[in-house]
C-alpha positions in Angstrom: 25.0 -98.0 -5.5 26.4 -101.3 -4.1 25.5 -103.9 -6.8 24.1 -101.4 -9.3 25.7 -99.4 -12.0 24.5 -96.0 -13.2 25.4 -94.8 -16.7 24.4 -91.2 -17.6 26.8 -90.3 -20.4 27.7 -91.7 -23.8 31.4 -92.6 -24.3 33.7 -90.1 -25.9 35.8 -91.1 -29.0 38.7 -93.5 -28.1 41.7 -95.1 -29.8 43.0 -97.9 -27.6 44.8 -101.3 -27.5 43.3 -103.7 -25.1 44.2 -107.2 -23.8 41.2 -109.3 -22.8 41.2 -112.1 -20.2 41.7 -115.8 -21.1 39.0 -117.7 -23.1 36.5 -119.2 -20.7 35.7 -122.2 -22.8 39.4 -123.1 -23.1 40.1 -122.3 -19.4 37.5 -124.8 -18.3 38.4 -127.4 -20.8 42.1 -127.1 -20.0 41.5 -127.7 -16.3 39.2 -130.7 -16.9 41.6 -132.4 -19.3 44.6 -131.6 -17.2 43.0 -133.5 -14.4 42.9 -136.6 -16.6 46.6 -136.3 -17.6 49.5 -138.0 -16.0 51.8 -135.4 -14.5 51.8 -131.6 -13.9 50.1 -129.3 -16.4 50.5 -125.5 -16.3 48.4 -122.8 -17.8 49.1 -119.1 -18.2 46.4 -116.4 -18.7 43.8 -118.7 -17.2 40.5 -116.7 -16.8 40.0 -116.0 -13.1 36.2 -115.8 -13.3 33.7 -117.5 -11.0 33.0 -120.2 -13.6 36.6 -121.2 -13.8 37.2 -121.0 -10.1 34.1 -123.2 -9.7 35.9 -125.7 -12.0 39.0 -125.6 -9.9 37.1 -126.0 -6.6 35.1 -129.0 -8.0 38.3 -130.7 -9.2 39.9 -130.1 -5.7 36.9 -131.8 -4.1 37.6 -134.8 -6.4 41.1 -135.1 -5.0 43.0 -133.2 -7.6 46.0 -131.1 -6.4 45.9 -127.6 -7.9 48.1 -124.5 -7.3 46.8 -121.1 -8.4 49.2 -118.3 -8.8 48.8 -114.7 -10.1 49.1 -115.6 -13.8 49.6 -119.4 -13.6 47.7 -122.5 -12.6 49.3 -125.9 -12.1 47.2 -129.1 -12.0 48.7 -132.4 -10.9 46.8 -134.8 -13.2 45.6 -138.1 -11.7 45.2 -140.0 -14.9 42.0 -141.4 -16.4 39.4 -142.1 -13.7 41.9 -141.1 -11.1 39.5 -139.0 -9.0 39.4 -139.8 -5.3 35.7 -139.6 -4.7 34.4 -139.5 -1.1 30.9 -140.6 -0.1 28.3 -137.9 -0.2 30.4 -135.6 -2.4 28.6 -132.5 -3.5 30.0 -130.4 -6.4 28.8 -126.8 -6.7 29.1 -125.7 -10.3 27.8 -122.2 -9.6 26.5 -120.5 -12.8 28.6 -122.6 -15.2 26.7 -124.7 -17.7 29.9 -125.7 -19.4 31.4 -127.0 -16.1 28.2 -128.7 -15.0 27.6 -130.6 -18.2 31.2 -131.4 -19.1 32.2 -132.7 -15.7 29.4 -135.3 -15.9 31.3 -136.9 -18.7 34.3 -137.4 -16.4 32.1 -138.9 -13.7 30.5 -141.8 -15.6 32.9 -144.2 -13.8 32.5 -142.8 -10.3 32.2 -145.5 -7.7 30.3 -143.4 -5.3 27.2 -141.2 -5.9 28.0 -137.6 -6.6 25.5 -134.7 -6.3 25.8 -131.8 -8.8 24.3 -128.5 -7.8 24.3 -125.0 -9.2 22.9 -121.5 -8.6 19.3 -120.4 -9.2 19.9 -119.6 -12.9 21.8 -122.8 -13.7 19.2 -124.9 -11.9 16.5 -123.8 -14.4 18.5 -125.1 -17.4 18.0 -128.4 -19.3 20.3 -131.3 -18.4 18.5 -134.2 -20.0 20.4 -133.3 -23.2 23.5 -134.5 -21.4 22.2 -137.2 -19.0 20.4 -139.1 -21.7 23.5 -139.8 -23.9 25.7 -140.4 -20.8 23.2 -143.0 -19.6 24.1 -145.0 -22.7 27.6 -145.5 -21.2 26.0 -147.2 -18.2 25.9 -144.4 -15.7 22.7 -143.8 -13.7 21.2 -140.4 -13.0 18.6 -139.0 -10.7 17.5 -135.5 -11.8 15.0 -132.8 -10.7 12.7 -133.2 -13.8 15.7 -133.0 -16.0 17.3 -130.1 -14.1 19.7 -129.6 -11.2 20.3 -131.0 -8.6 21.5 -134.2 -10.3 22.8 -137.3 -8.6 25.1 -139.5 -10.7 26.2 -143.0 -10.0 29.0 -144.3 -12.3 29.5 -147.7 -13.9 32.6 -149.9 -13.4 33.1 -150.7 -17.0 31.4 -148.4 -19.5 30.5 -149.3 -23.1 31.2 -147.2 -26.2 28.1 -145.5 -27.7 26.7 -144.0 -30.9 25.3 -140.5 -30.2 23.5 -138.1 -32.5 23.8 -134.5 -31.2 21.1 -132.5 -33.0 21.1 -129.2 -31.2 24.6 -127.8 -32.2 25.6 -127.9 -28.5 29.3 -128.0 -27.9 28.6 -128.8 -24.2 26.6 -131.9 -25.0 29.2 -133.1 -27.6 32.1 -132.4 -25.2 30.5 -134.3 -22.3 30.2 -137.4 -24.4 33.8 -136.9 -25.7 35.1 -136.8 -22.1 33.1 -139.9 -21.2 34.7 -141.7 -24.2 38.2 -141.1 -22.8 37.9 -143.9 -20.3 35.7 -146.2 -22.3 37.2 -149.2 -24.1 36.3 -149.3 -27.8 35.2 -146.6 -30.2 32.5 -144.0 -29.4 31.0 -142.4 -32.5 29.3 -139.0 -32.3 27.3 -137.5 -35.2 27.2 -133.9 -34.3 25.6 -130.7 -35.7 28.4 -128.3 -36.2 29.4 -126.3 -33.1 32.5 -125.0 -31.2 35.4 -127.5 -31.7 37.7 -126.6 -28.8 37.4 -130.1 -27.3 38.3 -131.7 -30.7 41.4 -129.5 -31.1 42.6 -130.2 -27.6 42.1 -134.0 -28.2 44.2 -133.7 -31.3 46.9 -131.8 -29.6 47.0 -134.4 -26.8 47.2 -137.2 -29.4 44.0 -138.8 -28.1 42.8 -141.2 -30.8 40.2 -139.0 -32.5 39.0 -139.0 -36.1 36.8 -136.3 -37.5 34.9 -136.7 -40.8 33.3 -133.4 -42.0 30.0 -133.4 -43.8 27.9 -130.5 -45.0 25.6 -130.2 -42.0 27.3 -132.3 -39.4 30.5 -134.0 -38.4 31.3 -137.6 -37.5 33.6 -137.8 -34.5 35.2 -141.2 -33.6 37.1 -141.6 -30.4 39.0 -144.6 -29.0 39.4 -144.5 -25.2 41.8 -145.8 -22.6 44.8 -144.0 -24.0 47.1 -142.5 -21.3 47.3 -138.7 -21.7 50.5 -136.8 -21.1 50.5 -133.5 -19.2 50.5 -130.3 -21.2 51.1 -126.6 -20.8 48.8 -124.0 -22.3 48.9 -120.3 -22.8 45.2 -119.4 -23.0 44.3 -116.8 -25.7 41.9 -114.0 -25.1 38.2 -114.7 -25.3 36.4 -113.4 -28.4 33.0 -113.5 -26.5 34.4 -111.0 -24.0 36.1 -109.0 -26.8 32.9 -108.8 -28.7 31.5 -106.2 -26.2 34.3 -103.8 -27.2 34.0 -104.7 -30.9 30.3 -103.6 -30.8 31.1 -100.6 -28.5 33.6 -99.3 -31.0 31.3 -100.0 -34.0 28.5 -98.0 -32.4 30.6 -95.2 -31.0 31.8 -92.0 -32.9 35.3 -91.7 -34.3 36.7 -94.6 -32.3 39.2 -97.4 -32.9 40.2 -100.4 -30.9 42.9 -103.1 -31.2 42.2 -106.4 -29.3 45.4 -108.4 -28.8 45.9 -112.2 -29.1 42.3 -113.2 -29.4 41.0 -116.7 -30.2 39.4 -116.5 -33.6 38.5 -120.2 -33.9 36.3 -120.5 -37.0 33.5 -122.0 -34.8 33.5 -118.9 -32.7 33.7 -116.0 -35.2 30.0 -115.8 -36.3 29.8 -112.3 -34.8 32.7 -111.1 -37.0 31.0 -112.5 -40.1 27.6 -111.0 -39.2 29.0 -107.6 -38.4 31.0 -107.4 -41.6 27.8 -108.1 -43.5 26.2 -105.2 -41.6 29.1 -102.9 -42.6 31.4 -102.9 -39.6 35.1 -102.6 -40.5 37.1 -105.4 -38.9 40.7 -106.3 -39.7 42.5 -109.4 -38.5 46.3 -109.0 -38.0 49.2 -111.2 -36.8 47.3 -114.4 -37.5 48.9 -117.5 -36.0 48.0 -121.1 -35.1 48.5 -122.2 -31.4 47.9 -125.8 -30.5 45.3 -126.0 -33.2 43.5 -122.7 -32.3 43.6 -119.7 -34.6 44.8 -116.5 -32.9 44.9 -112.9 -34.1 44.8 -109.2 -33.2 41.3 -107.7 -34.0 41.2 -104.1 -35.2 37.8 -102.4 -35.4 36.8 -98.8 -36.4 33.5 -97.1 -35.8 31.2 -96.7 -38.8 28.7 -94.0 -39.8 26.1 -96.3 -41.3 25.0 -99.8 -40.7 23.1 -102.2 -43.0 20.3 -104.5 -41.8 20.7 -108.2 -42.2 18.6 -111.3 -42.9 20.9 -113.4 -40.8 21.8 -116.8 -42.2 21.0 -119.4 -39.5 24.1 -121.3 -40.4 26.0 -118.6 -38.5 23.9 -119.0 -35.3 26.1 -121.6 -33.5 29.2 -119.6 -34.1 27.6 -116.5 -32.6 25.2 -117.9 -30.0 26.7 -116.0 -27.0 26.9 -112.7 -28.9 23.4 -112.2 -30.3 22.4 -109.7 -27.6 25.2 -107.5 -28.9 24.3 -108.1 -32.5 20.8 -107.0 -31.7 22.2 -103.7 -30.6 23.9 -103.2 -34.0 20.6 -104.1 -35.7 18.9 -101.4 -33.6 21.1 -98.8 -35.3 20.9 -100.2 -38.8 18.8 -98.6 -41.5 16.1 -101.1 -42.2 14.6 -104.3 -40.7 16.9 -107.1 -39.6 15.7 -110.7 -39.2 17.2 -113.5 -37.0 15.7 -117.0 -37.0 16.2 -120.5 -35.5 17.3 -119.0 -32.2 15.4 -121.1 -29.7 18.8 -122.1 -28.2 19.2 -118.5 -26.9 16.4 -119.2 -24.4 18.4 -122.1 -23.0 21.2 -119.9 -21.7 21.6 -118.3 -18.3 18.4 -116.4 -18.9 15.8 -116.5 -21.8 18.1 -114.2 -23.9 15.9 -113.9 -26.9 13.1 -112.5 -24.7 15.5 -110.3 -22.9 17.1 -109.0 -26.1 13.7 -108.0 -27.3 12.8 -106.4 -24.0 15.9 -104.3 -23.9 15.3 -103.0 -27.4 11.7 -102.2 -26.6 12.8 -100.2 -23.5 15.2 -98.3 -25.9 12.3 -97.5 -28.2 13.1 -100.0 -30.9 10.2 -102.0 -32.4 10.6 -105.8 -32.5 8.5 -108.7 -33.5 9.5 -111.8 -31.5 8.5 -115.5 -31.7 9.8 -118.4 -29.6 12.8 -118.7 -32.0 13.0 -115.6 -34.1 13.2 -111.8 -33.9 12.6 -108.9 -36.3 14.3 -105.7 -35.4 13.2 -102.4 -36.9 16.4 -100.3 -36.8 16.6 -96.6 -36.2 20.0 -95.0 -37.2 19.0 -91.7 -35.5 18.0 -93.3 -32.2 19.0 -91.2 -29.2 17.6 -92.1 -25.8 16.5 -89.3 -23.4 14.8 -91.3 -20.6 15.7 -93.5 -17.7 15.9 -97.2 -18.2 16.1 -99.8 -15.4 17.5 -103.3 -16.1 16.8 -105.8 -13.3 15.4 -109.3 -12.5 17.2 -111.0 -15.3 18.5 -114.0 -13.4 21.9 -112.3 -13.0 22.9 -113.1 -16.6 26.3 -111.5 -17.0 25.8 -110.9 -20.8 22.6 -108.9 -20.2 24.4 -106.7 -17.7 27.4 -106.1 -20.1 25.1 -105.6 -23.1 23.1 -103.0 -21.2 26.3 -101.1 -20.4 27.3 -101.1 -24.1 23.7 -99.8 -25.0 23.9 -97.1 -22.4 27.4 -95.9 -23.6 26.3 -95.7 -27.2 22.6 -94.8 -27.4 22.4 -92.4 -24.4 19.8 -92.1 -21.7 20.2 -92.7 -18.0 20.5 -96.4 -17.3 20.4 -98.1 -13.9 21.6 -101.6 -14.3 21.3 -104.1 -11.4 23.5 -107.1 -10.5 26.9 -105.7 -11.3 28.5 -108.8 -9.6 27.1 -111.0 -12.4 30.2 -110.2 -14.5 32.4 -112.2 -12.1 31.1 -115.4 -13.7 32.8 -114.7 -17.0 34.6 -111.3 -17.2 35.6 -109.8 -13.9 37.7 -107.0 -15.5 34.9 -105.7 -17.8 34.2 -102.5 -16.0 37.9 -101.8 -15.5 38.5 -102.0 -19.3 35.4 -99.7 -19.8 37.0 -97.2 -17.5 40.3 -97.5 -19.4 38.5 -96.6 -22.6 37.0 -93.5 -21.0 40.4 -92.1 -20.0 
């Protein structure tokens, strides 16, 4: 089968405790910030995915000394703007939008031109949303019609900026925050609410940051040029990865799962809120705060009936990576579910709103889809008795994993291409699936 996976049988009832790999967003942010510190920083439970390994490789190309062990990573920070950038440097960011966008913020002071490239999927995504605000600092960009490859030429002395982030993109916000680190004066960001991992890390590192929370946005004020001390970080498990098993359990019969030490940052738990509205039983246990992040064990049990949802769009940004899974839950709900203001889904590794609808249609679920919304006509009695082939989806890891969950819960014979796509975010996904089958 090589790079394909065949699923022919639904999963049997299970009751398991599982530990998920480290949070991808935090793994990448830890590495980028550690490179700007003075001294040696160490992480444990760093996610060993292709996206994180691309981050490490890019930092090494910029002169950062990094040691990677089995469960540890050490980075010898070079201080603000300490990169040793050679001429004609090319940084390959692979499939990682987080890396490609955030690292641009650290390169606004580069003396030499740097070329940023990525894979076929990443090269189709919009980068003007990042280059435009970073140009205000004084950096110059040459892009391929707003897409990769990008050439950046830094500025010797950047100027602080005022920036209005309207899309609810944590990547855009974080890129500007990283650029502000080495900028004299105060940078002010008015940002639509989104993931706040960068803000929490800034606070933990005692970087001068002030956050004023409003109803629909936040004001973030950052003063640059403060030396950052090295720091150690035990990276909690990734809720985006854990969500596949939350939904697998919810849709399976007579099953339970306990996910250990998961990051339940309030800006990431939209899926938990949405699934609870739909009738899924979710308990949070052993809640603690670690370096500003909220951590807990997540306990989930399967349910016999699910409710449809008219999903509040204010939950979108906190669940943006999990909507493909949420659509599967809606497919089994009794009634019509409606999700709106989801145009950002089509800015991911693949046009996920279109693919979400396509997968449901292949399963026999009726949908009505626009450029930014989807209606899902649920069928609690759905049982698939045909062959379904999933391919040509730009190797989007979440489409592969969502298709596996659909196959294991709804039945049918599924042939799912591009198994290697999981290496970008969740290399142990299929191993954990096998563990649940035993």
